[in-house]
Structures are given as structure tokens and as C-alpha cells.
ROTIMI-22708 format. One record per residue (C-alpha): residue in three letters; residue number from 1; x, y, z. Coordinates in nm, 3 decimals. Example, Ala and Ser with C-alpha at 12.3 -4.5 7.8 and 13.67 -1.06 7.14 Angstrom:
// residues 2
 resn resi      px      py      pz
  ALA    1   1.230  -0.450   0.780
  SER    2   1.367  -0.106   0.714
This chain:
// residues 317
 resn resi      px      py      pz
  MET    1   0.687  -3.903   2.631
  ASN    2   0.445  -4.036   2.872
  ASN    3   0.038  -4.014   2.765
  ASP    4   0.009  -3.814   3.036
  LYS    5   0.239  -3.522   2.896
  LYS    6   0.107  -3.568   2.561
  ARG    7  -0.218  -3.513   2.714
  LEU    8  -0.106  -3.205   2.878
  LEU    9   0.032  -3.051   2.572
  ALA   10  -0.252  -3.144   2.333
  LYS   11  -0.466  -2.921   2.615
  VAL   12  -0.268  -2.641   2.632
  ALA   13  -0.268  -2.638   2.210
  TYR   14  -0.653  -2.694   2.223
  LEU   15  -0.701  -2.381   2.477
  TYR   16  -0.473  -2.151   2.315
  PHE   17  -0.544  -2.284   1.919
  ILE   18  -0.951  -2.333   1.987
  GLU   19  -1.093  -2.185   2.296
  ASP   20  -0.873  -1.874   2.212
  TYR   21  -0.696  -1.835   2.561
  THR   22  -0.461  -1.606   2.630
  GLN   23  -0.133  -1.813   2.745
  ALA   24  -0.195  -1.622   3.081
  GLU   25  -0.530  -1.743   3.063
  ILE   26  -0.403  -2.087   3.025
  SER   27  -0.125  -2.075   3.310
  LYS   28  -0.432  -1.967   3.590
  GLU   29  -0.642  -2.240   3.462
  LEU   30  -0.399  -2.555   3.483
  ASN   31  -0.141  -2.333   3.717
  ILE   32   0.170  -2.410   3.512
  TYR   33   0.418  -2.114   3.518
  ARG   34   0.309  -1.892   3.203
  THR   35   0.707  -1.927   3.045
  THR   36   0.626  -2.235   3.063
  ILE   37   0.296  -2.242   2.819
  SER   38   0.506  -2.067   2.553
  ARG   39   0.758  -2.367   2.592
  MET   40   0.477  -2.594   2.571
  LEU   41   0.288  -2.475   2.273
  LYS   42   0.589  -2.472   2.092
  GLN   43   0.650  -2.814   2.189
  ALA   44   0.313  -2.938   2.085
  LYS   45   0.399  -2.825   1.736
  ASP   46   0.691  -2.981   1.709
  LEU   47   0.637  -3.315   1.827
  GLY   48   0.277  -3.319   1.593
  ILE   49   0.029  -3.248   1.836
  VAL   50  -0.078  -2.994   1.646
  SER   51  -0.078  -2.831   1.305
  ILE   52  -0.075  -2.420   1.186
  LYS   53  -0.232  -2.440   0.823
  ILE   54  -0.335  -2.118   0.634
  ASN   55  -0.653  -2.122   0.415
  ASP   56  -0.691  -1.988   0.089
  PHE   57  -0.357  -1.861   0.034
  ASP   58   0.006  -1.974  -0.100
  THR   59   0.223  -2.028   0.186
  ASP   60   0.476  -2.098  -0.087
  LEU   61   0.507  -1.705  -0.117
  PHE   62   0.553  -1.653   0.218
  ASP   63   0.835  -1.945   0.226
  LEU   64   1.033  -1.737  -0.079
  GLU   65   0.940  -1.411   0.094
  MET   66   1.118  -1.526   0.430
  THR   67   1.428  -1.698   0.181
  LEU   68   1.508  -1.373   0.048
  LYS   69   1.444  -1.151   0.319
  GLU   70   1.722  -1.383   0.534
  LYS   71   1.970  -1.381   0.266
  PHE   72   1.959  -1.055   0.199
  GLN   73   1.886  -0.895   0.532
  LEU   74   1.588  -0.674   0.390
  LYS   75   1.316  -0.519   0.672
  ASN   76   1.093  -0.656   0.442
  ILE   77   0.945  -0.822   0.168
  LEU   78   0.684  -0.839  -0.060
  ILE   79   0.642  -1.117  -0.320
  ILE   80   0.268  -1.067  -0.536
  PRO   81   0.177  -1.439  -0.716
  SER   82   0.248  -1.481  -1.104
  TYR   83   0.009  -1.628  -1.296
  PRO   84   0.063  -1.826  -1.643
  LYS   85  -0.005  -1.678  -1.973
  GLU   86  -0.125  -1.304  -1.814
  SER   87   0.041  -0.988  -1.975
  ASN   88   0.334  -0.825  -1.890
  LYS   89   0.116  -0.462  -1.869
  SER   90  -0.166  -0.701  -1.667
  LYS   91   0.179  -0.801  -1.455
  ASP   92   0.326  -0.461  -1.443
  GLN   93  -0.040  -0.341  -1.281
  ARG   94  -0.075  -0.584  -0.999
  LEU   95   0.269  -0.497  -0.930
  SER   96   0.190  -0.109  -0.907
  LEU   97  -0.116  -0.165  -0.688
  ALA   98   0.063  -0.382  -0.473
  ALA   99   0.373  -0.106  -0.417
  ALA  100   0.069   0.210  -0.383
  LEU  101  -0.125  -0.025  -0.110
  TYR  102   0.226  -0.073   0.052
  LEU  103   0.304   0.318   0.049
  LYS  104  -0.075   0.363   0.227
  ARG  105   0.007   0.099   0.508
  ILE  106   0.372   0.216   0.557
  ILE  107   0.322   0.632   0.524
  LYS  108   0.303   0.866   0.844
  PRO  109   0.186   1.205   0.861
  LYS  110   0.445   1.475   0.804
  ASP  111   0.661   1.205   0.629
  ILE  112   0.918   1.276   0.358
  VAL  113   0.851   1.075   0.036
  GLY  114   1.041   1.077  -0.229
  PHE  115   1.000   0.901  -0.576
  ALA  116   1.194   0.746  -0.863
  TRP  117   1.017   0.678  -1.168
  GLY  118   0.931   0.487  -1.463
  SER  119   0.629   0.295  -1.572
  VAL  120   0.530   0.076  -1.203
  LEU  121   0.579   0.405  -1.057
  VAL  122   0.339   0.608  -1.227
  GLY  123   0.088   0.344  -1.177
  MET  124   0.088   0.365  -0.860
  ILE  125  -0.114   0.645  -0.835
  GLY  126  -0.482   0.679  -0.895
  GLN  127  -0.511   0.300  -0.730
  LEU  128  -0.573   0.404  -0.418
  GLN  129  -0.925   0.449  -0.248
  ASN  130  -1.019   0.684   0.033
  PRO  131  -0.596   0.723   0.107
  VAL  132  -0.558   0.852   0.447
  LYS  133  -0.468   1.274   0.450
  THR  134  -0.130   1.285   0.583
  GLU  135   0.026   1.630   0.446
  ALA  136   0.344   1.450   0.357
  THR  137   0.594   1.608   0.153
  PHE  138   0.640   1.436  -0.197
  VAL  139   1.002   1.510  -0.339
  PRO  140   1.158   1.388  -0.690
  LEU  141   1.427   1.172  -0.636
  VAL  142   1.562   1.188  -1.010
  GLY  143   1.530   1.460  -1.330
  GLY  144   1.336   1.387  -1.599
  PRO  145   1.325   1.200  -1.917
  SER  146   1.294   1.343  -2.258
  PRO  147   0.995   1.516  -2.426
  SER  148   0.897   1.177  -2.575
  ASN  149   0.852   1.018  -2.223
  SER  150   0.735   1.316  -2.054
  GLN  151   0.409   1.097  -1.925
  TYR  152   0.672   0.913  -1.688
  HIS  153   0.792   1.237  -1.596
  VAL  154   0.877   1.155  -1.214
  ASN  155   0.705   1.575  -1.144
  GLY  156   0.373   1.436  -1.258
  ILE  157   0.426   1.103  -1.008
  VAL  158   0.489   1.360  -0.711
  TYR  159   0.204   1.629  -0.776
  ASP  160  -0.064   1.278  -0.808
  ALA  161   0.066   1.139  -0.471
  ALA  162   0.058   1.501  -0.282
  ARG  163  -0.261   1.587  -0.430
  GLN  164  -0.402   1.237  -0.293
  PHE  165  -0.264   1.164   0.027
  GLY  166  -0.337   1.581   0.090
  GLY  167   0.043   1.691   0.112
  LYS  168   0.235   1.890  -0.060
  SER  169   0.535   1.828  -0.345
  LEU  170   0.823   1.964  -0.519
  PHE  171   0.977   1.953  -0.864
  VAL  172   1.227   1.903  -1.080
  ASP  173   1.251   2.175  -1.420
  ALA  174   1.531   1.974  -1.533
  ALA  175   1.630   1.664  -1.699
  ALA  176   1.812   1.367  -1.556
  VAL  177   2.127   1.329  -1.787
  GLN  178   2.325   1.733  -1.877
  GLU  179   2.510   1.814  -2.112
  SER  180   2.796   1.835  -1.861
  LYS  181   2.953   1.820  -1.531
  TYR  182   2.910   2.236  -1.529
  ILE  183   2.594   2.226  -1.622
  ARG  184   2.495   1.967  -1.355
  ASP  185   2.646   2.113  -1.132
  GLY  186   2.502   2.469  -1.131
  ILE  187   2.170   2.351  -1.109
  ILE  188   2.197   2.091  -0.808
  ASN  189   2.406   2.417  -0.640
  SER  190   2.126   2.686  -0.732
  GLN  191   1.923   2.796  -0.472
  TYR  192   1.567   2.677  -0.598
  PHE  193   1.725   2.298  -0.552
  SER  194   1.828   2.327  -0.233
  ASP  195   1.481   2.217  -0.064
  ILE  196   1.558   1.903  -0.225
  ARG  197   1.858   1.892  -0.147
  ARG  198   1.773   1.896   0.234
  LEU  199   1.474   1.665   0.168
  TRP  200   1.677   1.373   0.043
  ALA  201   1.919   1.404   0.331
  HIS  202   1.599   1.384   0.525
  LEU  203   1.349   1.100   0.365
  ASP  204   1.127   0.861   0.554
  ILE  205   1.022   0.676   0.240
  ALA  206   1.198   0.607  -0.092
  PHE  207   0.983   0.445  -0.448
  VAL  208   1.290   0.365  -0.675
  GLY  209   1.229   0.197  -1.018
  ILE  210   1.495  -0.113  -1.137
  GLY  211   1.630  -0.076  -1.435
  GLY  212   1.791  -0.346  -1.627
  PRO  213   2.069  -0.437  -1.923
  LEU  214   2.111  -0.188  -2.167
  THR  215   1.970  -0.376  -2.316
  ASN  216   1.619  -0.348  -2.228
  SER  217   1.403  -0.118  -2.453
  ALA  218   1.150  -0.057  -2.215
  SER  219   1.332   0.207  -2.033
  ARG  220   1.226   0.558  -2.076
  TRP  221   1.485   0.757  -1.973
  ARG  222   1.808   0.592  -2.099
  ASP  223   1.701   0.739  -2.464
  LEU  224   1.907   1.088  -2.273
  LEU  225   2.277   0.857  -2.305
  THR  226   2.447   0.926  -2.561
  ASP  227   2.651   0.710  -2.762
  GLU  228   2.955   0.733  -2.602
  ASP  229   2.771   0.728  -2.260
  ARG  230   2.636   0.327  -2.410
  VAL  231   3.004   0.203  -2.559
  LEU  232   3.174   0.269  -2.183
  LEU  233   2.839   0.104  -2.019
  ARG  234   2.866  -0.160  -2.183
  GLU  235   3.282  -0.179  -2.194
  ARG  236   3.237  -0.180  -1.817
  GLN  237   2.972  -0.417  -1.794
  ALA  238   2.682  -0.223  -1.653
  ILE  239   2.382  -0.455  -1.520
  GLY  240   2.175  -0.235  -1.450
  ASP  241   2.059   0.127  -1.267
  CYS  242   1.865   0.236  -1.008
  CYS  243   1.834   0.658  -1.001
  CYS  244   1.939   0.694  -1.327
  THR  245   2.261   0.555  -1.130
  PHE  246   2.419   0.233  -1.365
  PHE  247   2.606  -0.040  -1.142
  ASP  248   2.796  -0.356  -1.266
  ARG  249   2.706  -0.753  -1.158
  HIS  250   2.953  -0.696  -0.866
  GLY  251   2.775  -0.404  -0.712
  LYS  252   2.977  -0.161  -0.815
  ILE  253   2.885   0.205  -0.892
  LEU  254   2.980   0.317  -1.255
  THR  255   3.126   0.658  -1.128
  GLY  256   3.223   0.916  -1.426
  SER  257   3.128   1.186  -1.703
  LEU  258   2.782   1.015  -1.708
  LEU  259   2.718   1.017  -1.302
  ASP  260   2.839   1.365  -1.304
  ARG  261   2.664   1.488  -1.530
  THR  262   2.290   1.325  -1.341
  ILE  263   2.051   1.477  -1.158
  ALA  264   1.989   1.226  -0.915
  VAL  265   1.978   1.138  -0.558
  PRO  266   2.280   0.990  -0.453
  LEU  267   2.264   0.590  -0.339
  ASP  268   2.441   0.618  -0.091
  ASN  269   2.138   0.840   0.093
  LEU  270   1.894   0.558   0.015
  ARG  271   2.064   0.346   0.251
  GLN  272   1.980   0.600   0.581
  VAL  273   1.647   0.528   0.435
  PRO  274   1.404   0.373   0.667
  ASN  275   1.165   0.273   0.412
  ALA  276   1.391   0.247   0.088
  ILE  277   1.242   0.025  -0.100
  GLY  278   1.280  -0.109  -0.460
  VAL  279   0.920  -0.187  -0.726
  ALA  280   1.051  -0.365  -0.998
  ARG  281   1.014  -0.712  -1.188
  SER  282   1.068  -0.927  -1.524
  LEU  283   1.333  -1.200  -1.593
  THR  284   1.548  -1.024  -1.755
  LYS  285   1.618  -0.750  -1.446
  ALA  286   1.673  -1.044  -1.206
  PRO  287   2.043  -0.994  -1.228
  SER  288   2.015  -0.620  -1.195
  ILE  289   1.766  -0.677  -0.901
  LYS  290   1.977  -0.932  -0.734
  ALA  291   2.343  -0.689  -0.754
  LEU  292   2.121  -0.388  -0.560
  LEU  293   2.005  -0.600  -0.301
  ALA  294   2.356  -0.710  -0.276
  MET  295   2.490  -0.367  -0.234
  GLY  296   2.233  -0.306   0.100
  ILE  297   2.102  -0.002  -0.114
  LEU  298   1.736  -0.124  -0.059
  ASN  299   1.585  -0.209   0.257
  THR  300   1.253  -0.411   0.085
  LEU  301   1.156  -0.503  -0.234
  ILE  302   0.797  -0.511  -0.412
  THR  303   0.860  -0.801  -0.708
  ASP  304   0.644  -1.093  -0.785
  GLU  305   0.696  -1.413  -0.804
  GLU  306   0.887  -1.535  -1.137
  THR  307   1.143  -1.249  -1.059
  ALA  308   1.177  -1.342  -0.690
  THR  309   1.240  -1.736  -0.780
  ARG  310   1.498  -1.619  -1.033
  ILE  311   1.659  -1.396  -0.795
  LEU  312   1.665  -1.651  -0.522
  GLU  313   1.830  -1.931  -0.873
  ILE  314   2.101  -1.717  -0.953
  SER  315   2.180  -1.650  -0.626
  SER  316   2.267  -1.952  -0.482
  LYS  317   2.484  -2.024  -0.791
């Protein structure tokens, strides 16, 4: 390429990136077709005539986001940085804040917003300053935990979210796992539950946690499982759960007695939600998150750098 052509490319880049000309203004200034300007800007970058640097941000995180987004065909992904020697409590708090800010960014008036439950999702509420009033409806996606874990009850999450966003909330007055399918079906098909079932079918936003393997002691609801449930889940190699629904590493939902006794939105419903968002972190959960993403249940993931890196590592094996 001759020097005159390179100089013209440099001039176009200078006007666009330094002088803040629009492409239409450059076209008029240099008497070049508008469509040609776009191609020339790309060519200037390809030839190294112009380079773009983003200051004060770790673009490696953006690269990681783009790689995972493309690999799992996600609508969006948000990865927060990981810091050495940081406590798990601090990691969870920062992840909760990132999820809360994301909700504030995407929520629209009259939206129907569903929440599952867990410590990170509980931590979302109360982290926002002056959230917009949306008149949204907030609904639980699962039943409640045992009394010993009542501080993580999904009813508390949806109540606080509705209060902050100026909306309304519905509640599930039953534990996530019932003694029998008969009792569970009676609750699900009851008149009081009909509004919740209707909202589950019309969700605009769903925030869910992702549980790790059965050996993970941090779960806030698995004390509802019976010994028989645990034995069967181990035999079927359960790797994690979402909305109290277990799946294996191949992405197969583990149907059977436990699922038949569980009060939770069907995972297939989440495939149809415009914003189905998983919020989870930790190296032990990485295989569970990877399996769930591969199932196409979620279209958005909020996690941290070390977890995202591990997901990518095990995905390439």
C-alpha cells in the first residue's frame, strides 16, 4: 500500500477517533462515500495505523466474557474480578452487588420478576441506592427452606425486592420439598397457587442460584432431602441443582420421586424467559454451572473471574 493511501487512512482515523467527527461528517469533509469510511476505519485498525486502548479496566475480563458468551450462546454475561486472599464472604457480597446492579439496569415497568433463593440472592436486596419505581411483580420460583434456614426464604427476597422497586409480591407458603407427590400436587393445583403458576408462565426476568455437588455443605435447602433422596442422587451422579431440580454432568434432569415432591418452577420454563439469569460462583460449582449452561436453561450468567476461568478450562477438556 502506498504512502498516500496510508495517509488517507490515518486522516480518517484521526477525524473519527481524535476529533470526534461522525462517519457522515468525514464523508462530507473528504468527499468519500459513507460506506467506504466504515471500511477504511477497519482497515486502519487492521494495519496498525490506529490502535485502541481502554484505560483503568482489565480487558482480559471482557475477553473472558466474550469467549464464554460465544461458547454457550449466551445473551449476556457479567464477570467480576477475583482478588488474592479475599474471603468467601467478601466474594459473595461483591457478586450480590453486581447482580443487584444488573437487575436495576434491565428491569422495566410492570415486569414479572422471579427469584429462587440462596445466600448470594439474599445479598442482592438492600444493595441498591434509589432504585427506580417499576410497579413490577415479584414472585418466588421455589418453595421455602427448612425453619433452620428461614433467613434465606425466597418470600423474604421477593418482599424486599417489591418494597425497593415499588412493586408487589406473591408468596409460597410451603417448603420446597414435600413428604409426598400427593401433597405437592395438592399445593401446586390449589386455588391460592394459581396466580403463581400463571406468573411462572409469563416471567420477564428470573434470578436463580446454582447449587454444586452433594458434598457442598453450603446449600441452604438440602436438609429437606431424605437419606433415600441422597442415596439415589449419588447413584445417578447428580452434579448440581437449579431451582431445587437436580441434573447430572451431561445436562440430564434427574426425574423421579424427589422432583415429583418438589415445589419449583420447571426448568424448561426458564428457557422461554427473556432474561434467565444464573448467579453463582466458586470453583466447586464450576462443573455444575458448566453443565447447566450447556443445557440452554439460562441465557445470562453473573459470576467471578476464577469461576469463569475454571468453567472455560473444564469445557476445553
